[in-house]
N, C-alpha and C positions, 0 to 999 in steps of 0.2 A: 179439557183436562189433560195434563201433561203425561205423556207416556213414560213408563218406567222401564229401565233395562236391568236385566239380571244375567249373571254369568255363572255357568256351571262347568266344572272340569270333570271329565270321566275317562276311564280307560276303555278303549274300544277293543273288546275281546272277540267280536264276531269275525269270521273269515280269517282266522289266524292259522298259519302253518305251525306245526309242532316245533318248539324251540325258537320261534321267532320272538322278537321284542314286541311288547304291547304298546301301541301308540296312545298318547293322551290327546283327547279331543276337547274342544271348547264348544259349548252350546250357549248361544246368545238368544235370550228371550226378550222381545220388545212387544209389549202390549199383546201377549198371548200368541205372537207369531215368532217362530224360531228358525234359526239357521245354525249349522255346525261347520266347523273347520278344524284342521289339524293344528295342534300347538307346535308340531315338529319336535316334540319331546317324547321319550320312550322310557319304559320301565322293563326290567327283566322278568319280574314275577308279580302276579296280581297281589300277593301278600305285601308288597312294598307300598301299596296304595291305601290311603286313609280316606274313606268316604265322608266322614264327618268334617274334616278340615279341607277336603278336596286338594290334598297335597301328598307328596311322596315322603315316606319315612326315611330319614337319614340321607337325603340327597339335596343339600341346599342349592346346588347349581340348577337343578331341574325346577325346584320351587321358585327360585329367583326368575327363571324364564317364564314360568306360569304367571307370576306376579306382573311381569312386564307385559304379557299378553292381556291380562286383566286391565292394566293401566291403558294400553292402546285402545281397547274397546271403550272404556270410559271416556278417553280423550276424543275419540271419534263421535261418540254420543253427545258430549258437551259441545263439540264444534258445530254439529248440526243444530243443536238446541239454541245456542247463543248467536248463530248466524241466521236464525229464522228459516232454516232449511226444513223440508218435510222430514218428520221423524217416522220413517218407514223401515221395514226390514231391508228392502233393497237399497235404500239410501245409506243405511248404516253399513251394510256389507260393502257397498261401493266405496264409502269413505275409508273403511279399513283397508281395502285393497289399493287405495289411492287412485281409483278410477273417477273420471269426470262423470257427473250425473247429467243426463240429457235434460235440458231445461226448456223444452218446447212449450209455448203458450197455447192454451185452448183455442183462442180466437184465431191465431196463426194456423194451427192445425186444421181447424174447421174450414177456414178460407182456402187453404191449400187443397184439402180434400174436395171441396166443391169445384175448384178450378180444374183439378186433374181428373175427377171421376164423374161429375154430374153435369157441369155446365154445357159441354159440347157432346155429351153422350146422347145419341138419338133414341136410345132405349127408354129414356125417361120422358114423361109427358111434361108439357110446360107448367102444368099445375104443380107437379112434384118439384120442379126446379124453383118455382115461386115459394113453395113451402120451405125449402132449404134456405133461401134468402131471408124469408120472414123469421125463421128460427134464429138465424144469425143476428138479425136486428134486435129481436127480443133478448137474446143472450147478451148482447152489448149493453142494452138498456138495463138489464138485470144487474150486470156487473157495475155499471156506473151508479145505479141506485144504491148499491151496497158499498160504494166507495172503493171499488177495486177496478183498476184499469186493466190489469192483467192477472190471469190465473194460470199457473203451470199445470200441465196434465197430471203431474204427480200429486197435486193438491186436491184433485177431484175425489170426493168420497161420497158416501151415502147421504150425509147431511147436505152437501152442496146440491146433489140431485134432487133431494126432497124440497129444498128451499126454492130451487128453480122451478120445479113442478108446481109448487104452491103459487109462485109468482105468475105462472101461465094460467092456472086455474082461476086466480083472482081477476085476471083480465079476460076471462072467458075464451081462452085460446085452447082449443082441443087437439089440433093437429101438431104432434110432436115428432113426426117421422124423422126430421133432420137430425136431431140430437140422438134419437134412439139408434140411428145408423152409425153416426160418427163416434160416439162414446166407446162402444165395444172395440172398435178398430184402434182408437187411441190407447186404450188400456192394453191391448195385445202388443202394441208396438213399444210400450214403455214397461 
C-alpha cells in the first residue's frame, strides 16, 4: 500500500517571549509518522492566523511562502515515490534538506559486521561463528528466492523480518542469533 503524505501549517505559540513574533511551523505526516520544521515565516498576532485554511489573513507574501513549502514537500515525496526510494519519515526529511540518504545494503552490512566484530573475536565460540555464517548463507538464499539481489537497510521492515523468519521455519532452522544481533545494530546506525 502506498503511503500518503499530509501537510499541516500551524503557529507555534509555546515558549514565546512577550511581544515576539509567532513562528509558523510545518508538520509533515507520512503514514502516521510525523516531523516538524520551521517555515521561516512569522506572524505578529495569533488573530492573523486562520486555522481552517491554514493560511494568514491579509498577507499574500506569507501565504505564497507557505504554498512554496507545501510544494517542496510534495516534490520531495514524489521524487522518493517515482525513484523507488523508501518512503519513510527519515528519507522524506533528508530529501527536503537535500541530504544524501545512506544506502548501505543488508548483506554488505552483515558481512562487514561479521568481519569486524565476530570472525577474529576470541570471546565467541566456533559454533557461534558458524551460526553467523550459516545465517548469512540463508539470508542470501532467501533474497535470491524472492528475486532480490540486494536490500537496503532502510527497506527492512516488519514484513521483511516475518517473511525471513517464515523462510527459516519452513526449512527447520531454529538458530537465528546472527540476524537477531545484526538487525538492531543496523537500525540504530541508520
